[in-house]
Backbone as CSV, one residue per row, in Angstrom:
resi,resn,N_x,N_y,N_z,CA_x,CA_y,CA_z,C_x,C_y,C_z
1,MET,-107.034,-47.108,-15.389,-105.628,-47.355,-15.181,-104.955,-47.389,-16.555
2,ALA,-103.849,-46.705,-16.654,-103.118,-46.643,-17.924,-102.460,-47.986,-18.220
3,ILE,-102.696,-48.510,-19.408,-102.080,-49.790,-19.784,-100.761,-49.575,-20.516
4,CYS,-100.425,-48.295,-20.776,-99.137,-47.945,-21.371,-98.823,-46.501,-20.986
5,ASP,-97.588,-46.074,-21.197,-97.232,-44.681,-20.941,-98.004,-43.783,-21.905
6,ILE,-98.516,-42.664,-21.399,-99.232,-41.692,-22.229,-98.530,-40.351,-22.045
7,PRO,-97.999,-39.779,-23.123,-97.302,-38.499,-22.985,-98.286,-37.351,-22.763
8,GLU,-97.815,-36.255,-22.195,-98.654,-35.070,-22.020,-99.230,-34.673,-23.380
9,GLY,-100.530,-34.459,-23.432,-101.208,-34.125,-24.687,-101.655,-35.341,-25.471
10,GLY,-101.183,-36.531,-25.070,-101.551,-37.751,-25.774,-103.012,-38.116,-25.557
11,GLU,-103.560,-38.873,-26.492,-104.961,-39.281,-26.397,-105.148,-40.340,-25.321
12,VAL,-106.234,-40.209,-24.578,-106.626,-41.216,-23.596,-107.805,-41.957,-24.212
13,ILE,-107.632,-43.250,-24.416,-108.623,-44.075,-25.100,-109.297,-44.990,-24.090
14,LYS,-110.632,-45.069,-24.163,-111.397,-45.971,-23.301,-112.401,-46.697,-24.179
15,TYR,-112.384,-48.012,-24.139,-113.268,-48.838,-24.959,-113.191,-48.447,-26.432
16,GLY,-111.999,-48.082,-26.892,-111.788,-47.765,-28.293,-112.122,-46.341,-28.701
17,TYR,-112.540,-45.500,-27.767,-112.920,-44.122,-28.081,-112.078,-43.146,-27.274
18,ARG,-111.722,-42.026,-27.912,-110.954,-40.992,-27.215,-111.864,-40.281,-26.235
19,ILE,-111.476,-40.292,-24.971,-112.271,-39.602,-23.955,-111.600,-38.314,-23.502
20,GLY,-110.357,-38.102,-23.918,-109.664,-36.887,-23.520,-108.196,-36.944,-23.874
21,ASN,-107.475,-35.943,-23.361,-106.038,-35.858,-23.566,-105.348,-35.723,-22.217
22,ALA,-104.167,-36.312,-22.124,-103.405,-36.275,-20.875,-102.948,-34.852,-20.577
23,LYS,-103.190,-34.390,-19.342,-102.732,-33.065,-18.906,-101.259,-33.099,-18.519
24,GLU,-100.757,-34.283,-18.292,-99.366,-34.486,-17.872,-98.953,-35.870,-18.335
25,ASN,-97.680,-36.182,-18.249,-97.230,-37.534,-18.575,-97.886,-38.507,-17.601
26,ILE,-98.423,-39.585,-18.135,-99.074,-40.602,-17.304,-98.304,-41.907,-17.500
27,ALA,-97.775,-42.427,-16.417,-96.992,-43.662,-16.489,-97.915,-44.878,-16.532
28,GLU,-97.436,-45.918,-17.208,-98.170,-47.179,-17.250,-98.514,-47.613,-15.828
29,GLY,-99.763,-48.016,-15.607,-100.204,-48.466,-14.290,-100.760,-47.361,-13.419
30,SER,-100.653,-46.103,-13.872,-101.156,-44.975,-13.080,-102.666,-44.844,-13.209
31,TRP,-103.251,-44.269,-12.171,-104.680,-43.998,-12.141,-104.987,-42.891,-13.145
32,ILE,-106.056,-43.045,-13.915,-106.478,-42.017,-14.868,-107.796,-41.447,-14.383
33,HIS,-107.815,-40.128,-14.194,-109.022,-39.464,-13.700,-108.937,-37.992,-14.064
34,THR,-109.835,-37.190,-13.524,-109.906,-35.776,-13.890,-108.660,-34.985,-13.515
35,HIS,-107.865,-35.481,-12.587,-106.654,-34.752,-12.195,-105.568,-34.799,-13.265
36,ASN,-105.632,-35.785,-14.171,-104.588,-35.877,-15.182,-105.109,-36.018,-16.612
37,VAL,-106.412,-35.850,-16.808,-107.001,-35.929,-18.150,-107.927,-34.744,-18.370
38,LYS,-107.781,-34.106,-19.532,-108.699,-33.038,-19.932,-109.731,-33.673,-20.842
39,THR,-110.991,-33.411,-20.578,-112.075,-34.004,-21.345,-111.980,-33.676,-22.830
40,ALA,-112.494,-34.555,-23.653,-112.546,-34.330,-25.098,-113.850,-33.643,-25.489
41,LEU,-114.625,-33.203,-24.498,-115.915,-32.577,-24.773,-115.802,-31.075,-25.007
42,GLY,-114.591,-30.555,-25.117,-114.428,-29.118,-25.295,-114.762,-28.403,-24.002
43,ASP,-115.510,-27.313,-24.094,-115.863,-26.540,-22.909,-117.122,-27.055,-22.225
44,LEU,-117.719,-28.102,-22.738,-118.922,-28.665,-22.140,-118.518,-29.457,-20.901
45,LEU,-118.753,-28.886,-19.728,-118.343,-29.540,-18.493,-119.518,-30.095,-17.710
46,GLU,-120.714,-29.701,-18.054,-121.890,-30.199,-17.352,-122.865,-30.779,-18.358
47,TYR,-123.590,-31.755,-17.909,-124.591,-32.393,-18.745,-125.935,-32.187,-18.089
48,THR,-126.903,-31.798,-18.874,-128.260,-31.690,-18.347,-129.161,-32.588,-19.165
49,TYR,-130.070,-33.214,-18.495,-131.009,-34.122,-19.137,-132.316,-33.386,-19.343
50,ASN,-132.681,-33.187,-20.586,-133.919,-32.495,-20.925,-134.764,-33.407,-21.804
51,PRO,-135.492,-34.318,-21.198,-136.267,-35.265,-21.998,-137.409,-34.576,-22.731
52,THR,-137.740,-35.117,-23.881,-138.893,-34.641,-24.629,-140.016,-35.631,-24.381
53,PRO,-141.076,-35.197,-23.684,-142.163,-36.129,-23.396,-142.818,-36.623,-24.684
54,VAL,-143.122,-37.891,-24.701,-143.804,-38.488,-25.839,-145.223,-38.802,-25.402
55,GLU,-146.175,-38.347,-26.194,-147.566,-38.612,-25.848,-147.840,-40.102,-26.005
56,GLU,-148.393,-40.685,-24.962,-148.695,-42.108,-25.015,-149.914,-42.337,-25.884
57,LYS,-149.813,-43.346,-26.734,-150.942,-43.688,-27.591,-151.885,-44.584,-26.807
58,LYS,-153.147,-44.294,-26.889,-154.149,-45.127,-26.236,-154.324,-46.395,-27.059
59,THR,-154.419,-47.505,-26.380,-154.631,-48.769,-27.076,-155.930,-49.380,-26.593
60,GLU,-156.446,-50.256,-27.400,-157.637,-50.989,-26.987,-157.218,-51.953,-25.888
61,ASP,-158.176,-52.367,-25.103,-157.856,-53.366,-24.090,-157.316,-54.604,-24.787
62,VAL,-156.185,-55.058,-24.331,-155.570,-56.234,-24.936,-155.436,-57.324,-23.883
63,THR,-155.454,-58.534,-24.321,-155.299,-59.679,-23.430,-154.345,-60.668,-24.083
64,PHE,-153.920,-61.637,-23.311,-153.132,-62.717,-23.873,-153.558,-64.002,-23.187
65,MET,-153.319,-65.103,-23.868,-153.695,-66.399,-23.330,-152.604,-66.827,-22.351
66,GLY,-152.820,-66.581,-21.073,-151.833,-66.928,-20.074,-152.494,-67.484,-18.827
67,PHE,-151.683,-67.907,-17.880,-152.216,-68.456,-16.638,-151.242,-68.175,-15.506
68,ASN,-151.755,-68.171,-14.292,-150.929,-67.980,-13.100,-150.445,-69.331,-12.603
69,ARG,-149.168,-69.401,-12.274,-148.599,-70.624,-11.730,-148.666,-70.570,-10.209
70,PRO,-148.623,-71.724,-9.546,-148.696,-71.749,-8.079,-147.585,-70.942,-7.399
71,ASP,-146.419,-70.808,-8.061,-145.314,-70.066,-7.444,-145.410,-68.555,-7.671
72,GLY,-146.511,-68.095,-8.284,-146.701,-66.666,-8.513,-146.247,-66.192,-9.878
73,LYS,-145.512,-67.012,-10.595,-145.093,-66.643,-11.947,-146.249,-66.889,-12.904
74,VAL,-146.069,-66.479,-14.136,-147.119,-66.695,-15.128,-146.597,-67.564,-16.250
75,GLY,-147.503,-68.194,-16.939,-147.175,-69.003,-18.099,-147.996,-68.543,-19.282
76,VAL,-147.566,-68.920,-20.470,-148.252,-68.528,-21.697,-148.734,-69.791,-22.394
77,VAL,-149.972,-69.737,-22.848,-150.534,-70.863,-23.590,-150.039,-70.774,-25.023
78,THR,-149.504,-71.879,-25.523,-149.076,-71.905,-26.926,-149.943,-72.880,-27.685
79,ARG,-150.167,-72.555,-28.905,-150.956,-73.443,-29.767,-150.096,-73.846,-30.946
80,SER,-150.289,-75.066,-31.402,-149.518,-75.499,-32.573,-150.413,-75.662,-33.772
């Protein structure tokens, strides 16, 4: 929602960052969405997620000093 009037071509700011420019005059209190804002991403209109797999490092068997509580939670033994 616009907290102030935004002129056509004006910057649309969200959480302190420019997310786009107004395609038309946007009045204070108006809904802001794709119908009245052009993205600041240029021609990039789609996002694809292409993760790079990371090989997991094998670790030795590890343990910790802990115990099971009656309610199903666990506790940790501390030493001073």
